[in-house]
Structure formats: C-alpha cells, structure tokens
C-alpha positions as CSV (number, residue, x, y, z in Angstrom):
1,X,0.0,0.0,0.0
2,X,1.4,3.4,-1.0
3,X,0.6,6.4,1.2
4,X,1.1,10.0,0.2
5,X,2.5,12.7,2.5
6,X,1.5,16.2,1.4
7,X,2.8,19.5,2.7
8,X,2.2,23.0,1.3
9,X,5.8,24.3,1.9
10,X,9.2,22.7,1.8
11,X,9.9,23.8,5.4
12,X,6.8,21.8,6.5
13,X,8.2,18.7,4.8
14,X,11.7,19.2,6.2
15,X,11.4,16.8,9.2
16,X,10.1,14.1,6.8
17,X,12.9,14.8,4.3
18,X,15.5,14.4,7.0
19,X,14.2,10.8,7.4
20,X,13.3,10.4,3.7
21,X,14.9,7.0,3.3
22,X,12.8,5.6,6.1
23,X,9.6,6.9,4.6
24,X,10.4,6.1,1.0
25,X,11.5,2.6,1.9
26,X,8.1,2.1,3.6
27,X,6.2,3.1,0.4
28,X,5.4,6.7,1.2
29,X,5.3,9.2,-1.6
30,X,6.4,12.8,-0.6
31,X,4.8,15.8,-2.3
32,X,5.1,19.5,-1.7
33,X,2.1,21.3,-3.2
34,X,2.6,25.0,-2.8
35,X,0.3,27.2,-0.7
36,X,-3.4,27.4,-1.3
37,X,-6.4,25.1,-1.7
38,X,-6.1,24.9,-5.5
39,X,-2.4,23.7,-5.2
40,X,-3.3,21.3,-2.5
41,X,-6.2,19.9,-4.6
42,X,-3.9,19.5,-7.7
43,X,-1.2,17.7,-5.6
44,X,-3.8,15.4,-4.0
45,X,-5.2,14.6,-7.5
46,X,-1.7,13.7,-8.7
47,X,-1.0,11.5,-5.6
48,X,-4.3,9.7,-6.1
49,X,-4.4,9.4,-9.9
50,X,-0.8,9.3,-10.9
51,X,1.0,7.8,-7.9
52,X,-2.0,5.6,-7.0
53,X,-1.8,6.1,-3.3
54,X,-4.4,4.5,-1.0
55,X,-4.3,7.4,1.6
56,X,-2.9,10.9,2.0
57,X,-1.5,12.3,5.2
58,X,-1.4,16.1,5.2
59,X,1.3,17.7,7.3
60,X,2.1,21.3,8.0
61,X,1.9,24.3,10.4
62,X,-1.8,25.1,9.9
63,X,-0.8,28.7,9.2
64,X,0.9,28.9,12.6
65,X,-2.3,27.9,14.3
66,X,-1.2,29.4,17.7
67,X,2.0,30.1,19.5
68,X,0.9,27.8,22.3
69,X,1.3,24.8,20.0
70,X,5.1,24.1,19.6
71,X,6.7,22.9,16.4
72,X,6.5,19.1,16.2
73,X,3.3,18.8,18.1
74,X,0.6,16.7,16.5
75,X,-2.8,18.4,16.3
76,X,-6.0,16.4,15.6
77,X,-8.2,18.8,13.6
78,X,-11.8,17.8,13.8
79,X,-13.3,20.9,12.3
80,X,-12.1,23.8,10.1
81,X,-13.9,27.1,10.1
82,X,-13.1,29.7,7.4
C-alpha cells in the first residue's frame, strides 16, 4: 500500500525529508504542493491518480495555528472554520 504525505511548503516537509529513506522505503510518496487550496487539490489529485496512493497524510503548520502549540506537536483537527 502506498501512502502520500502532502505539505504546502518545503519547510513543512523538512522533518520528513531528514528521514526520507525511512519513509520512501516504507512506500510513502512525498509531495510539496505549494500554498493554497487549489495547489493542495492538484497535488492530492496527482497523488491519487498518478502515484495511485491509498491514503494521504497532510502535514504542516496550519498557518501557525497558535504560538501555544510548539513545532513538532501533532494536532488532531476535527473541524475547520473559514
């Protein structure tokens, strides 16, 4: 099973890139989309239809959600309001 990991900016993918061999050897496909929902949608489309991934994990900073959440903390987002 191939899994895609998607980030908007290279800086958000940096921690994964530092362990790239581990992720790639396990069948993960890494993709940086660029900022914005259109770029994210296009990158997700490519992961699904070209790379044929079964799932996508989206990583990133959530636009610096809040200073109280340190870098590296996992946030479980249940609802987005915009």
